[in-house]
N, C-alpha and C positions, 0 to 999 in steps of 0.2 A: 289675378296671380297665382299660379298654380306652385303648391311647395313642393319642394324637392330636398332629398337627402342623399349623402354619401356615407357609408359606412366601412371602416378600415378591418382587416382579418382580426386586427387583435381589440377590435371592438369600442374604436373612436367613431364619436357621431358627429357628423358637420350637416347644418341646416343650410339651405338656400331657396332660390327661385327657380323652377325649370325653365329653360328659354330654348330647348329644342323639343325634339320630339319625347312622347310619352312612352313609359316602360323602363324597363331594369336591364342595365348593362353591368358586364362583370369585367375586369382588366386589371393590369399593375398600374398603380398608381405613379406616377412620375413626375417631379416638377422641371419647368422649362425656364429659363431666364432670359430668353428673349424679349426683348420690346416691342420686336413687330416681326412680320413673317407667322402670324397665326395662320393664314391660311396654307401655306407651303408646309408649315409643321403638321397641320390636320389631314393633308393629303400625301404626305410622306409615309411610304409604305414601312418604312422602318420602327413606325409608332404602331404597328399591328399589334393588338392585343393589349393595347393599353390606354389608360384614362390620362389625360394630358392635364396638369395643374400649371396655368401661367401666371408667374410670380410677379409679371409687370401687372398694376391693379386697374387700369383702364384699357380693355381689349374691344377692336371695333370700328374703331372712329374712322380708318380711311374704307371700309367696306370690302368687298371681295371682288377680283376680275377672274374671268376664266383661263388667262395666261398663266396666272400663276399656281394653277393646279399642278401638283407633281405626279399625279397618278388619275385615272379614270373617275375614282371614286376615295372620299377619304378610307385610310385603313384604322383610323384610332378608334377605340371603342366608346370615348366619352371625352368631354371638355368641360375644365373648371376654370371660372374666373372669376374676379372680385366683382368687376363692374362693366356689365356689359353695355356698351355707348348706344344709347338711345337712336341716335342719327350718325350717318356716315357723310362723309365730305372727300370726295378725290376725283381729278379727273378720268381715272382709270376704272373707277368702281363702275360695276355692272349689278351691285345688287348689296345689301345688308347682311353681316356676318349672321345675323339671327336667322334670315330667310335660307341661307346656304345649309345652316344646322338640320334647319326642317327640311329641304329639299332633299339631303344624303342621310336622313334618319337618324341624325346622331343626338343622342342624350347630353344635356349640356345643364351646369348649373351656374348661376350667377349669384351676386349678395353672398357668397361663403365667405369664411375667415380664410382665404389663402396662406394669410401668414402664418397661423397656425397651424395648418395641414402641411405646409411647406416644412417649418420645423420638425413635426411628426415624421415626416419621410425622412428629413435630415438626419434625425436623431436616432429611427428606427430602421431605416432603410425601407427601398421601394417594396412594397405587399400589394397583394390582390385587394380590391374594394369593390363595395358592389354601389352602385350610382343610378337614381332615378326618381320615379313617382311610384305610386299606386301600391307602394309596400311599407310596413311598419320596420321601425329599426331592429326589432328581435330578427323578422325575416331576413331583412338586408344582411346582418352580420350572421347568419346561418350561409347564406350564398356565398358572401367572401370568403368565409371562413374554411369552406370547403371547395375554394376555385384552386386548380394548379397552379405553382409557381412557375416561372418563367424557365426555369434551369429544367432543361431537356428538352422542350419543345421548340420543334421544328416549325417555323412561322414562315420561313423564307419561300418554301414550295407552295404555299397557301395566296402568295401576291404575287408570283412570278408571271411572267407572261405565258399563256398557254401555248402560243406557237411562236415560230421566230418570225422576225420582223426587221425589215432594214432602214436606218436613217441615213441619208444622203448629204453629203458633204454641201456646207452653206457656202463655201467659197472654192479656192481653185483646189481639185480633188488631188491629194497626195498620197493617199493609200486607205488601208482597208484593217480595220480592228475587229474582232471579234469581244463582246459583251456578254458575261454570263450574268442574268439579271437574277439577283436574289432580292430584289426588291426597288429596282433601279429608280430613281428620281428622274422626269423628263430633262430638266435643266443639264444633267448630267450628258444626256445624248447633245443638247445644243453646244456646251462646251466643247466635246469632241469632234462634232460638224463642223463647228467654227474654226477649228483648225485644219480643215481640209480632209477629215478622215471618214470615210464612210463607215458605219458602223452597223455590223451585223448582231441583232440581240437574240441571245438563245436562251430557251427556258433554264431555269435553276438546276434541272433534271439533267441536263447536255452530260456528255461523256469528254474524254481526253480526244477521243477518235473524233467525234463530231465538232469538235473544236477546230483542230488540225486539218482535218479534212477541206476546209475552207481556206487554206494557206493564209491566214493571216499576218500581218506585219507585226502585230501585236495583240496582247489577250488584257481584257480589262475586266476587273472582279468588282462588282458594285457594292453598294450598301445594301442593308436589309435589316430585317427584324429575328427576334428569338436567340437562341441558344446557338453558338457555333459549334459544339461540341456534338450537337445532333444531328450534322449534316456530313455523315461518313459519305455519301456518294462523291459529294462537292469536293469534298477533301482528297478523295482520290482522283478526281478529275484532274483536279490542281496539280499535284504530284505527276501524274502522267505528262501534263503541259511544261514544267520547270524544267528549263533548260534545252526548249525544241523552241520557244516564242518569248520574246521580251513582254514581261507582266506587271499590270500595274493594279493595286487594290486600293480600295477604301473601305472605311468601318467594316461592315460585316466581310468585306473581300480581304480586309486587313488581316482579319481574325483566322479566316479559313486559309488563309496564305501563311500563319504563324504555326497552325496545326498541322498543313502541309509539310512542312519542315521540319516537325517531330516537336516543337514547343509544346505547352497546354494552356489553357486559359481558364478565367477565373470570373465569378459575378461579383460586380463593384458593389458596395452597399448601396448605392441609390444613383450611380451611373452619372455620365456627363449629357447634359440634355440644354442646349443653348447656343446662342451666338455669339458669346464674349469669354470663352475658355482661351488662358494663355498658354502658348504652346512653345516650348525654347527648341530650337535648332542648337545639335548638340557640336556640329561641326563648325559654327561660327559664333554661338553664343545669342544671336538675335532672335527674339519672341515675335510670333505671329499671335494674332487673337484670330480663332477658328471658332466655325460654328461645328457643333456636335451634338450625337443622339446616337447613345449606345451604353448598354448595362453589363458588358463584359469588356476582359483586358487579355493581352497576349501576355504570358508570364515568360520571358526571356531566359530567367534564372533557371527554368527546367532541363533548359539545354546546356546548362551548364553543372547541373547535379547539385545544385546549391539552393536553399529556401529564400524566398525573396524580404530583403531586409525590412525592418519596421522603422519607419517614418517617424524622428522625434522631434524634427524643426522643419525649416524649410525644405522645400524637396527639392535636391542636388542631383546632380549626376551620379553620385556614388550610389543611387539607389537601382541603378542601371546596369548591366554589365558592360564592359569596355567592348568585347566582342565575344561570340559562340561559335560552337561549330555544329552545325545542324547536317542532316541527310543529304543536304545538297549543297554542301559546303560552309563557308566561313559567313556569319550573318554579324551586322552590325547598327546598333540602336540608332535613329537618326533623330527622332523627338522625342520631347517628354513634357507631359502636361505639370504645370507649375503649381497646379493647384494640390496635387495629390501625388505626384514623382510618378506615375504609372506610364508605360511605354505608350508613345503616340505615334510611332515610325519606325520602319526596319528596312535594311538594303541589303541583298545579299551580294557577295563580293566573288563568286563563281559561277552564279548562274545570273542573266538579266532579269532582277525582278526588285522591286521597290514597293511599298505601300504605308499609308498613313491611317491613324485612326479616325480622321476627322471626314469633314464633307468639305473640300476644296472648292465646289461647283456654287459655294454661298447663295444657296436658296431655302432659306433665309441665310444672312449673315456677310459678316466683312468679306472683302477682296483679297486678302493678306497671301491667301494661299495659293491663287490662281495659276500661278507659275508651275504648280506641279503638273499639268496639263502639258506644260510645255517640256518640261524634266522627260514627260511619257514620251514626246514627240524625239526628244534629244536620244532617249532610250532605244527607238526603234530606229533612227538612224534617219529622220526626215526632218528636214530642213524646218525650221519655226517660223510660220508665217505671222503676217503683221496682221494682230488681233486687236480689238481694243479691250 
């Protein structure tokens, strides 16, 4: 057994057992409350620059499968679990999580007090950590304390596709969309293709002209990592598309749309990471359980010239404005996080555009929000196909 440690930027030390590759990695530690889907989490490009702490105590029991990878290689800097399964058993399994970690050169620790670490991140916020082997606690603390914070980091251009590519529809072809790849997960492309859409995926560095030159029926802004405020080129590209093509954004794409409309964003204390986040639909009050992974949020109050209200009790609609005026007309909030009251979705009333903060493709996570892809089909004027 090889000893490993994790040291936070504020000096807390956590001991564990190394179950991945040797060495030291640095990243922002965040906790994820999903009970399953560890492979999708690790391979989600939105986790670039982060060390994932799983709050579910037992991880790895069903192994790994190539089909579940959301990118060609994991973007996460490391993994922390309480107990790593010694055996895996599942008819889909092609290997163990332990072998997956070594194959992809991921530093990982098990037998670590994830409850204490999660409580620390909850109380003091997501922060840089150093994780690994072959270094003492003092050296690790110096590494963590000197690591850059997530604010101001453009990580999306580091995980985007280097060249454009096309995803063919997997059913009767109905139309074409252009996807700006800010760190797009594979299952998003599968969901769009299953609705008869040909998807032209462009790098995050694409311009409005490059998008519009393809004459798309609609434009999709993907998920991705890092600080949205650092993506000035992407914000300008979206401003150039708004009003000229229907647009749907998720996760980082939602934040980019908010900034393009003239709103601001802010860093959440410890973010939303997991597959069990309750979100209220403001039009009918129904609640969806959603999959989320983000550390920033859009502040629509900034478009109203007001400070965000301070939550003093349960999260209610009064924490969001009813409607605001943007550079592209009126905007209405559509979804709200029931844990902290932050904005989870918006719709433009004067241009065809809407977005949500979470991951409706459900990889991993519940399927409550899959209908948002059908809403996109309706927005771009295409008949809803019969998809499972």
